N, CA, C and O atoms as a GROMACS GRO file, in nm:
protein
  464
    1MET      N    1  -0.793   1.306  -1.240
    1MET     CA    2  -0.769   1.172  -1.192
    1MET      C    3  -0.653   1.113  -1.271
    1MET      O    4  -0.650   1.124  -1.393
    2ALA      N    5  -0.557   1.051  -1.203
    2ALA     CA    6  -0.444   0.987  -1.268
    2ALA      C    7  -0.492   0.862  -1.341
    2ALA      O    8  -0.592   0.801  -1.302
    3GLY      N    9  -0.419   0.825  -1.448
    3GLY     CA   10  -0.451   0.700  -1.515
    3GLY      C   11  -0.433   0.584  -1.419
    3GLY      O   12  -0.348   0.589  -1.331
    4ALA      N   13  -0.513   0.480  -1.437
    4ALA     CA   14  -0.509   0.367  -1.345
    4ALA      C   15  -0.369   0.306  -1.331
    4ALA      O   16  -0.326   0.283  -1.219
    5PRO      N   17  -0.296   0.279  -1.441
    5PRO     CA   18  -0.163   0.220  -1.422
    5PRO      C   19  -0.069   0.307  -1.339
    5PRO      O   20   0.001   0.256  -1.252
    6SER      N   21  -0.067   0.438  -1.365
    6SER     CA   22   0.019   0.527  -1.287
    6SER      C   23  -0.021   0.530  -1.140
    6SER      O   24   0.063   0.530  -1.051
    7LEU      N   25  -0.151   0.532  -1.117
    7LEU     CA   26  -0.201   0.532  -0.980
    7LEU      C   27  -0.163   0.402  -0.909
    7LEU      O   28  -0.122   0.404  -0.793
    8LEU      N   29  -0.177   0.289  -0.978
    8LEU     CA   30  -0.141   0.160  -0.917
    8LEU      C   31   0.007   0.156  -0.884
    8LEU      O   32   0.045   0.106  -0.778
    9VAL      N   33   0.092   0.206  -0.973
    9VAL     CA   34   0.236   0.209  -0.945
    9VAL      C   35   0.263   0.293  -0.820
    9VAL      O   36   0.340   0.252  -0.734
   10SER      N   37   0.201   0.410  -0.810
   10SER     CA   38   0.227   0.495  -0.693
   10SER      C   39   0.179   0.429  -0.564
   10SER      O   40   0.242   0.446  -0.459
   11ILE      N   41   0.070   0.355  -0.569
   11ILE     CA   42   0.020   0.285  -0.450
   11ILE      C   43   0.114   0.170  -0.413
   11ILE      O   44   0.153   0.158  -0.297
   12LEU      N   45   0.150   0.087  -0.511
   12LEU     CA   46   0.235  -0.028  -0.482
   12LEU      C   47   0.376   0.012  -0.442
   12LEU      O   48   0.443  -0.063  -0.371
   13ASP      N   49   0.422   0.129  -0.486
   13ASP     CA   50   0.553   0.179  -0.444
   13ASP      C   51   0.558   0.203  -0.293
   13ASP      O   52   0.667   0.207  -0.235
   14GLU      N   53   0.444   0.218  -0.229
   14GLU     CA   54   0.439   0.241  -0.084
   14GLU      C   55   0.460   0.113  -0.003
   14GLU      O   56   0.487   0.120   0.117
   15LEU      N   57   0.448  -0.003  -0.067
   15LEU     CA   58   0.460  -0.130   0.005
   15LEU      C   59   0.606  -0.162   0.035
   15LEU      O   60   0.694  -0.140  -0.048
   16LEU      N   61   0.630  -0.214   0.155
   16LEU     CA   62   0.762  -0.266   0.188
   16LEU      C   63   0.782  -0.397   0.113
   16LEU      O   64   0.686  -0.455   0.063
   17GLU      N   65   0.905  -0.444   0.105
   17GLU     CA   66   0.937  -0.563   0.026
   17GLU      C   67   0.852  -0.684   0.064
   17GLU      O   68   0.798  -0.751  -0.024
   18ASP      N   69   0.840  -0.713   0.193
   18ASP     CA   70   0.760  -0.829   0.236
   18ASP      C   71   0.613  -0.811   0.201
   18ASP      O   72   0.546  -0.907   0.163
   19ASP      N   73   0.562  -0.690   0.215
   19ASP     CA   74   0.422  -0.664   0.180
   19ASP      C   75   0.399  -0.679   0.030
   19ASP      O   76   0.295  -0.729  -0.012
   20LEU      N   77   0.496  -0.637  -0.050
   20LEU     CA   78   0.485  -0.652  -0.195
   20LEU      C   79   0.487  -0.801  -0.233
   20LEU      O   80   0.416  -0.842  -0.324
   21LYS      N   81   0.568  -0.880  -0.164
   21LYS     CA   82   0.570  -1.025  -0.189
   21LYS      C   83   0.434  -1.086  -0.158
   21LYS      O   84   0.384  -1.168  -0.234
   22ARG      N   85   0.374  -1.045  -0.046
   22ARG     CA   86   0.240  -1.096  -0.011
   22ARG      C   87   0.136  -1.050  -0.114
   22ARG      O   88   0.047  -1.126  -0.149
   23PHE      N   89   0.148  -0.928  -0.160
   23PHE     CA   90   0.057  -0.877  -0.263
   23PHE      C   91   0.068  -0.963  -0.388
   23PHE      O   92  -0.034  -1.007  -0.443
   24ARG      N   93   0.190  -0.987  -0.433
   24ARG     CA   94   0.211  -1.069  -0.553
   24ARG      C   95   0.162  -1.212  -0.532
   24ARG      O   96   0.108  -1.272  -0.625
   25TRP      N   97   0.179  -1.266  -0.413
   25TRP     CA   98   0.129  -1.400  -0.384
   25TRP      C   99  -0.022  -1.404  -0.406
   25TRP      O  100  -0.074  -1.500  -0.463
   26ASN      N  101  -0.091  -1.301  -0.361
   26ASN     CA  102  -0.236  -1.294  -0.381
   26ASN      C  103  -0.273  -1.295  -0.528
   26ASN      O  104  -0.375  -1.353  -0.566
   27LEU      N  105  -0.194  -1.232  -0.613
   27LEU     CA  106  -0.223  -1.232  -0.756
   27LEU      C  107  -0.219  -1.372  -0.815
   27LEU      O  108  -0.288  -1.402  -0.912
   28SER      N  109  -0.136  -1.459  -0.755
   28SER     CA  110  -0.123  -1.596  -0.806
   28SER      C  111  -0.217  -1.695  -0.739
   28SER      O  112  -0.245  -1.800  -0.796
   29TYR      N  113  -0.267  -1.664  -0.620
   29TYR     CA  114  -0.344  -1.762  -0.547
   29TYR      C  115  -0.479  -1.715  -0.494
   29TYR      O  116  -0.564  -1.798  -0.462
   30ASN      N  117  -0.500  -1.585  -0.483
   30ASN     CA  118  -0.618  -1.538  -0.411
   30ASN      C  119  -0.669  -1.407  -0.472
   30ASN      O  120  -0.636  -1.298  -0.424
   31VAL      N  121  -0.750  -1.419  -0.577
   31VAL     CA  122  -0.808  -1.301  -0.641
   31VAL      C  123  -0.960  -1.306  -0.625
   31VAL      O  124  -1.014  -1.412  -0.594
   32PRO      N  125  -1.028  -1.194  -0.646
   32PRO     CA  126  -1.174  -1.194  -0.631
   32PRO      C  127  -1.241  -1.290  -0.729
   32PRO      O  128  -1.188  -1.319  -0.836
   33GLU      N  129  -1.357  -1.337  -0.690
   33GLU     CA  130  -1.437  -1.423  -0.776
   33GLU      C  131  -1.461  -1.352  -0.909
   33GLU      O  132  -1.490  -1.232  -0.912
   34GLY      N  133  -1.450  -1.426  -1.017
   34GLY     CA  134  -1.469  -1.369  -1.149
   34GLY      C  135  -1.339  -1.326  -1.217
   34GLY      O  136  -1.341  -1.286  -1.333
   35PHE      N  137  -1.228  -1.335  -1.146
   35PHE     CA  138  -1.097  -1.302  -1.202
   35PHE      C  139  -1.009  -1.426  -1.200
   35PHE      O  140  -1.019  -1.510  -1.111
   36GLU      N  141  -0.922  -1.436  -1.300
   36GLU     CA  142  -0.825  -1.545  -1.308
   36GLU      C  143  -0.700  -1.506  -1.230
   36GLU      O  144  -0.662  -1.388  -1.228
   37THR      N  145  -0.636  -1.603  -1.168
   37THR     CA  146  -0.507  -1.576  -1.106
   37THR      C  147  -0.402  -1.557  -1.217
   37THR      O  148  -0.420  -1.604  -1.329
   38ILE      N  149  -0.296  -1.488  -1.184
   38ILE     CA  150  -0.184  -1.472  -1.276
   38ILE      C  151  -0.080  -1.576  -1.236
   38ILE      O  152  -0.044  -1.583  -1.118
   39PRO      N  153  -0.032  -1.658  -1.330
   39PRO     CA  154   0.067  -1.760  -1.294
   39PRO      C  155   0.186  -1.700  -1.219
   39PRO      O  156   0.235  -1.592  -1.251
   40LYS      N  157   0.230  -1.773  -1.117
   40LYS     CA  158   0.337  -1.726  -1.029
   40LYS      C  159   0.462  -1.686  -1.108
   40LYS      O  160   0.526  -1.586  -1.075
   41GLY      N  161   0.497  -1.762  -1.210
   41GLY     CA  162   0.616  -1.731  -1.289
   41GLY      C  163   0.606  -1.596  -1.358
   41GLY      O  164   0.706  -1.526  -1.372
   42ARG      N  165   0.486  -1.558  -1.401
   42ARG     CA  166   0.467  -1.427  -1.464
   42ARG      C  167   0.473  -1.315  -1.362
   42ARG      O  168   0.529  -1.209  -1.388
   43VAL      N  169   0.414  -1.338  -1.245
   43VAL     CA  170   0.412  -1.234  -1.141
   43VAL      C  171   0.552  -1.210  -1.088
   43VAL      O  172   0.592  -1.096  -1.066
   44GLU      N  173   0.627  -1.317  -1.066
   44GLU     CA  174   0.760  -1.303  -1.006
   44GLU      C  175   0.866  -1.266  -1.108
   44GLU      O  176   0.977  -1.228  -1.071
   45LYS      N  177   0.833  -1.275  -1.236
   45LYS     CA  178   0.930  -1.241  -1.341
   45LYS      C  179   0.971  -1.095  -1.330
   45LYS      O  180   1.089  -1.062  -1.346
   46GLY      N  181   0.876  -1.010  -1.302
   46GLY     CA  182   0.905  -0.867  -1.290
   46GLY      C  183   0.931  -0.830  -1.146
   46GLY      O  184   0.846  -0.850  -1.060
   47LYS      N  185   1.047  -0.776  -1.119
   47LYS     CA  186   1.079  -0.739  -0.981
   47LYS      C  187   1.035  -0.597  -0.948
   47LYS      O  188   1.023  -0.563  -0.830
   48HIS      N  189   1.013  -0.514  -1.047
   48HIS     CA  190   0.972  -0.376  -1.020
   48HIS      C  191   0.820  -0.367  -1.024
   48HIS      O  192   0.755  -0.441  -1.098
   49VAL      N  193   0.764  -0.278  -0.947
   49VAL     CA  194   0.617  -0.266  -0.942
   49VAL      C  195   0.558  -0.231  -1.077
   49VAL      O  196   0.443  -0.266  -1.105
   50THR      N  197   0.633  -0.161  -1.163
   50THR     CA  198   0.579  -0.129  -1.295
   50THR      C  199   0.552  -0.256  -1.374
   50THR      O  200   0.454  -0.263  -1.450
   51GLU      N  201   0.636  -0.357  -1.358
   51GLU     CA  202   0.616  -0.484  -1.427
   51GLU      C  203   0.495  -0.558  -1.370
   51GLU      O  204   0.421  -0.622  -1.443
   52THR      N  205   0.477  -0.550  -1.239
   52THR     CA  206   0.360  -0.612  -1.176
   52THR      C  207   0.232  -0.545  -1.226
   52THR      O  208   0.136  -0.614  -1.259
   53VAL      N  209   0.231  -0.414  -1.231
   53VAL     CA  210   0.114  -0.341  -1.280
   53VAL      C  211   0.087  -0.376  -1.426
   53VAL      O  212  -0.028  -0.396  -1.464
   54THR      N  213   0.191  -0.385  -1.507
   54THR     CA  214   0.173  -0.423  -1.647
   54THR      C  215   0.108  -0.561  -1.657
   54THR      O  216   0.018  -0.581  -1.739
   55GLN      N  217   0.153  -0.656  -1.576
   55GLN     CA  218   0.095  -0.791  -1.576
   55GLN      C  219  -0.054  -0.785  -1.539
   55GLN      O  220  -0.136  -0.853  -1.600
   56MET      N  221  -0.087  -0.704  -1.438
   56MET     CA  222  -0.227  -0.694  -1.396
   56MET      C  223  -0.313  -0.630  -1.504
   56MET      O  224  -0.423  -0.677  -1.531
   57VAL      N  225  -0.265  -0.523  -1.565
   57VAL     CA  226  -0.343  -0.455  -1.669
   57VAL      C  227  -0.362  -0.546  -1.789
   57VAL      O  228  -0.470  -0.548  -1.848
   58GLU      N  229  -0.259  -0.622  -1.826
   58GLU     CA  230  -0.272  -0.716  -1.937
   58GLU      C  231  -0.373  -0.826  -1.905
   58GLU      O  232  -0.448  -0.869  -1.992
   59ALA      N  233  -0.374  -0.871  -1.781
   59ALA     CA  234  -0.462  -0.981  -1.741
   59ALA      C  235  -0.606  -0.936  -1.716
   59ALA      O  236  -0.700  -1.008  -1.749
   60TYR      N  237  -0.624  -0.817  -1.658
   60TYR     CA  238  -0.755  -0.775  -1.609
   60TYR      C  239  -0.811  -0.649  -1.674
   60TYR      O  240  -0.928  -0.616  -1.653
   61GLY      N  241  -0.732  -0.576  -1.752
   61GLY     CA  242  -0.773  -0.445  -1.799
   61GLY      C  243  -0.749  -0.345  -1.685
   61GLY      O  244  -0.722  -0.384  -1.572
   62GLU      N  245  -0.760  -0.217  -1.716
   62GLU     CA  246  -0.730  -0.115  -1.615
   62GLU      C  247  -0.825  -0.120  -1.496
   62GLU      O  248  -0.781  -0.119  -1.381
   63GLU      N  249  -0.955  -0.126  -1.522
   63GLU     CA  250  -1.052  -0.127  -1.412
   63GLU      C  251  -1.041  -0.256  -1.331
   63GLU      O  252  -1.050  -0.254  -1.208
   64GLY      N  253  -1.022  -0.368  -1.399
   64GLY     CA  254  -1.005  -0.495  -1.329
   64GLY      C  255  -0.880  -0.495  -1.243
   64GLY      O  256  -0.880  -0.551  -1.133
   65ALA      N  257  -0.773  -0.433  -1.293
   65ALA     CA  258  -0.649  -0.425  -1.215
   65ALA      C  259  -0.671  -0.346  -1.087
   65ALA      O  260  -0.616  -0.380  -0.982
   66VAL      N  261  -0.750  -0.240  -1.094
   66VAL     CA  262  -0.782  -0.163  -0.974
   66VAL      C  263  -0.863  -0.250  -0.877
   66VAL      O  264  -0.836  -0.250  -0.757
   67THR      N  265  -0.961  -0.322  -0.929
   67THR     CA  266  -1.044  -0.408  -0.844
   67THR      C  267  -0.960  -0.513  -0.773
   67THR      O  268  -0.973  -0.532  -0.652
   68VAL      N  269  -0.873  -0.580  -0.848
   68VAL     CA  270  -0.788  -0.685  -0.790
   68VAL      C  271  -0.689  -0.624  -0.691
   68VAL      O  272  -0.662  -0.684  -0.587
   69THR      N  273  -0.637  -0.507  -0.721
   69THR     CA  274  -0.544  -0.441  -0.630
   69THR      C  275  -0.613  -0.406  -0.498
   69THR      O  276  -0.557  -0.429  -0.391
   70LEU      N  277  -0.733  -0.351  -0.505
   70LEU     CA  278  -0.808  -0.322  -0.382
   70LEU      C  279  -0.828  -0.448  -0.300
   70LEU      O  280  -0.808  -0.447  -0.178
   71TYR      N  281  -0.866  -0.554  -0.364
   71TYR     CA  282  -0.891  -0.682  -0.296
   71TYR      C  283  -0.762  -0.731  -0.228
   71TYR      O  284  -0.764  -0.767  -0.111
   72ALA      N  285  -0.651  -0.734  -0.304
   72ALA     CA  286  -0.525  -0.784  -0.250
   72ALA      C  287  -0.472  -0.694  -0.138
   72ALA      O  288  -0.418  -0.744  -0.040
   73LEU      N  289  -0.487  -0.563  -0.152
   73LEU     CA  290  -0.443  -0.474  -0.045
   73LEU      C  291  -0.520  -0.500   0.083
   73LEU      O  292  -0.462  -0.503   0.192
   74ARG      N  293  -0.650  -0.519   0.071
   74ARG     CA  294  -0.730  -0.546   0.191
   74ARG      C  295  -0.696  -0.683   0.250
   74ARG      O  296  -0.696  -0.699   0.372
   75LYS      N  297  -0.668  -0.781   0.166
   75LYS     CA  298  -0.630  -0.913   0.215
   75LYS      C  299  -0.499  -0.909   0.292
   75LYS      O  300  -0.477  -0.990   0.382
   76THR      N  301  -0.412  -0.814   0.257
   76THR     CA  302  -0.283  -0.803   0.325
   76THR      C  303  -0.285  -0.692   0.430
   76THR      O  304  -0.179  -0.644   0.473
   77ASN      N  305  -0.404  -0.652   0.472
   77ASN     CA  306  -0.424  -0.551   0.577
   77ASN      C  307  -0.361  -0.415   0.544
   77ASN      O  308  -0.318  -0.343   0.634
   78GLN      N  309  -0.356  -0.382   0.416
   78GLN     CA  310  -0.308  -0.251   0.373
   78GLN      C  311  -0.429  -0.161   0.347
   78GLN      O  312  -0.447  -0.106   0.238
   79ASN      N  313  -0.512  -0.148   0.450
   79ASN     CA  314  -0.640  -0.078   0.436
   79ASN      C  315  -0.625   0.070   0.405
   79ASN      O  316  -0.706   0.127   0.332
   80ASN      N  317  -0.522   0.135   0.459
   80ASN     CA  318  -0.501   0.277   0.430
   80ASN      C  319  -0.468   0.298   0.282
   80ASN      O  320  -0.517   0.391   0.219
   81LEU      N  321  -0.383   0.210   0.229
   81LEU     CA  322  -0.350   0.220   0.086
   81LEU      C  323  -0.471   0.188   0.000
   81LEU      O  324  -0.492   0.251  -0.104
   82ALA      N  325  -0.551   0.091   0.042
   82ALA     CA  326  -0.673   0.058  -0.034
   82ALA      C  327  -0.767   0.178  -0.036
   82ALA      O  328  -0.825   0.210  -0.140
   83GLN      N  329  -0.782   0.244   0.078
   83GLN     CA  330  -0.869   0.362   0.084
   83GLN      C  331  -0.815   0.474  -0.004
   83GLN      O  332  -0.891   0.541  -0.074
   84ARG      N  333  -0.684   0.494   0.001
   84ARG     CA  334  -0.623   0.598  -0.083
   84ARG      C  335  -0.644   0.568  -0.231
   84ARG      O  336  -0.678   0.657  -0.309
   85LEU      N  337  -0.624   0.442  -0.270
   85LEU     CA  338  -0.645   0.403  -0.410
   85LEU      C  339  -0.789   0.427  -0.451
   85LEU      O  340  -0.816   0.484  -0.557
   86GLU      N  341  -0.882   0.385  -0.367
   86GLU     CA  342  -1.023   0.402  -0.399
   86GLU      C  343  -1.059   0.550  -0.414
   86GLU      O  344  -1.128   0.588  -0.508
   87THR      N  345  -1.012   0.632  -0.321
   87THR     CA  346  -1.042   0.775  -0.324
   87THR      C  347  -0.981   0.841  -0.447
   87THR      O  348  -1.049   0.916  -0.518
   88GLU      N  349  -0.854   0.814  -0.473
   88GLU     CA  350  -0.787   0.878  -0.587
   88GLU      C  351  -0.844   0.827  -0.719
   88GLU      O  352  -0.855   0.903  -0.815
   89HIS      N  353  -0.879   0.701  -0.725
   89HIS     CA  354  -0.936   0.645  -0.848
   89HIS      C  355  -1.073   0.706  -0.877
   89HIS      O  356  -1.111   0.721  -0.993
   90ASN      N  357  -1.146   0.739  -0.773
   90ASN     CA  358  -1.278   0.800  -0.788
   90ASN      C  359  -1.270   0.952  -0.797
   90ASN      O  360  -1.372   1.020  -0.781
   91GLY      N  361  -1.154   1.006  -0.823
   91GLY     CA  362  -1.139   1.150  -0.838
   91GLY      C  363  -1.159   1.227  -0.710
   91GLY      O  364  -1.209   1.339  -0.712
   92GLY      N  365  -1.120   1.168  -0.596
   92GLY     CA  366  -1.132   1.235  -0.468
   92GLY      C  367  -1.258   1.201  -0.391
   92GLY      O  368  -1.275   1.244  -0.277
   93ARG      N  369  -1.348   1.123  -0.453
   93ARG     CA  370  -1.472   1.083  -0.386
   93ARG      C  371  -1.454   0.942  -0.332
   93ARG      O  372  -1.431   0.849  -0.409
   94ALA      N  373  -1.464   0.924  -0.202
   94ALA     CA  374  -1.449   0.792  -0.142
   94ALA      C  375  -1.565   0.701  -0.174
   94ALA      O  376  -1.551   0.579  -0.170
   95ASP      N  377  -1.680   0.759  -0.206
   95ASP     CA  378  -1.798   0.675  -0.232
   95ASP      C  379  -1.861   0.710  -0.366
   95ASP      O  380  -1.984   0.714  -0.379
   96GLY      N  381  -1.777   0.737  -0.464
   96GLY     CA  382  -1.827   0.774  -0.596
   96GLY      C  383  -1.906   0.662  -0.661
   96GLY      O  384  -1.907   0.549  -0.611
   97PRO      N  385  -1.972   0.692  -0.772
   97PRO     CA  386  -2.058   0.594  -0.837
   97PRO      C  387  -1.982   0.482  -0.906
   97PRO      O  388  -2.045   0.388  -0.956
   98SER      N  389  -1.850   0.488  -0.910
   98SER     CA  390  -1.776   0.387  -0.982
   98SER      C  391  -1.723   0.276  -0.892
   98SER      O  392  -1.627   0.208  -0.928
   99HIS      N  393  -1.786   0.256  -0.775
   99HIS     CA  394  -1.741   0.143  -0.696
   99HIS      C  395  -1.859   0.069  -0.634
   99HIS      O  396  -1.963   0.128  -0.604
  100VAL      N  397  -1.840  -0.061  -0.618
  100VAL     CA  398  -1.941  -0.147  -0.557
  100VAL      C  399  -1.869  -0.234  -0.455
  100VAL      O  400  -1.768  -0.297  -0.488
  101ASP      N  401  -1.916  -0.238  -0.333
  101ASP     CA  402  -1.854  -0.317  -0.228
  101ASP      C  403  -1.704  -0.291  -0.217
  101ASP      O  404  -1.626  -0.384  -0.194
  102GLY      N  405  -1.663  -0.165  -0.234
  102GLY     CA  406  -1.523  -0.130  -0.221
  102GLY      C  407  -1.440  -0.160  -0.344
  102GLY      O  408  -1.319  -0.136  -0.342
  103ALA      N  409  -1.499  -0.211  -0.451
  103ALA     CA  410  -1.424  -0.244  -0.571
  103ALA      C  411  -1.470  -0.157  -0.687
  103ALA      O  412  -1.587  -0.162  -0.725
  104PRO      N  413  -1.380  -0.075  -0.744
  104PRO     CA  414  -1.420   0.011  -0.854
  104PRO      C  415  -1.454  -0.068  -0.979
  104PRO      O  416  -1.396  -0.173  -1.006
  105VAL      N  417  -1.549  -0.018  -1.052
  105VAL     CA  418  -1.588  -0.081  -1.178
  105VAL      C  419  -1.612   0.029  -1.280
  105VAL      O  420  -1.634   0.144  -1.245
  106GLN      N  421  -1.606  -0.008  -1.405
  106GLN     CA  422  -1.632   0.086  -1.512
  106GLN      C  423  -1.780   0.119  -1.513
  106GLN      O  424  -1.862   0.027  -1.501
  107PRO      N  425  -1.818   0.245  -1.528
  107PRO     CA  426  -1.960   0.279  -1.533
  107PRO      C  427  -2.031   0.199  -1.641
  107PRO      O  428  -1.983   0.187  -1.754
  108GLY      N  429  -2.145   0.143  -1.605
  108GLY     CA  430  -2.224   0.064  -1.698
  108GLY      C  431  -2.184  -0.081  -1.705
  108GLY      O  432  -2.255  -0.161  -1.766
  109ALA      N  433  -2.071  -0.118  -1.644
  109ALA     CA  434  -2.026  -0.257  -1.648
  109ALA      C  435  -2.075  -0.329  -1.523
  109ALA      O  436  -2.088  -0.270  -1.416
  110ALA      N  437  -2.101  -0.457  -1.538
  110ALA     CA  438  -2.140  -0.538  -1.423
  110ALA      C  439  -2.018  -0.561  -1.336
  110ALA      O  440  -1.912  -0.597  -1.387
  111ALA      N  441  -2.032  -0.541  -1.208
  111ALA     CA  442  -1.920  -0.558  -1.117
  111ALA      C  443  -1.921  -0.699  -1.061
  111ALA      O  444  -2.025  -0.750  -1.021
  112PRO      N  445  -1.802  -0.763  -1.057
  112PRO     CA  446  -1.797  -0.891  -0.989
  112PRO      C  447  -1.818  -0.868  -0.840
  112PRO      O  448  -1.768  -0.769  -0.786
  113GLN      N  449  -1.889  -0.955  -0.776
  113GLN     CA  450  -1.910  -0.942  -0.632
  113GLN      C  451  -1.781  -0.978  -0.561
  113GLN      O  452  -1.725  -1.085  -0.583
  114VAL      N  453  -1.734  -0.890  -0.476
  114VAL     CA  454  -1.610  -0.910  -0.405
  114VAL      C  455  -1.641  -0.933  -0.259
  114VAL      O  456  -1.703  -0.849  -0.193
  115SER      N  457  -1.598  -1.047  -0.209
  115SER     CA  458  -1.614  -1.074  -0.066
  115SER      C  459  -1.479  -1.108  -0.008
  115SER      O  460  -1.401  -1.181  -0.069
  116ILE      N  461  -1.453  -1.055   0.109
  116ILE     CA  462  -1.322  -1.076   0.172
  116ILE      C  463  -1.338  -1.170   0.288
  116ILE      O  464  -1.240  -1.202   0.356
   0.00000   0.00000   0.00000
């Protein structure tokens, strides 16, 4: 399984410019319950996806960044990318033990409830 930051970069690299803008907008205004938004100035400061991933990992930790990414991808109708992220993050298992309601969590950690 790839490390979460590398996996997130490869997923976000698939987004077209407008889709990436919508994804970043979600980070500032629309994240799952239990997560803080990232201020718009911080999200927009980095124009490359690696900078966006760094901001997410700093704000949420690796597992939280995956959870927020899944949520934002689904909010922007990027369901194929969300499925790919979930599958690759779970080591090829689409329904592995490390996810709840479509949001991956660290084993043994309480998962925030994600509703779309």
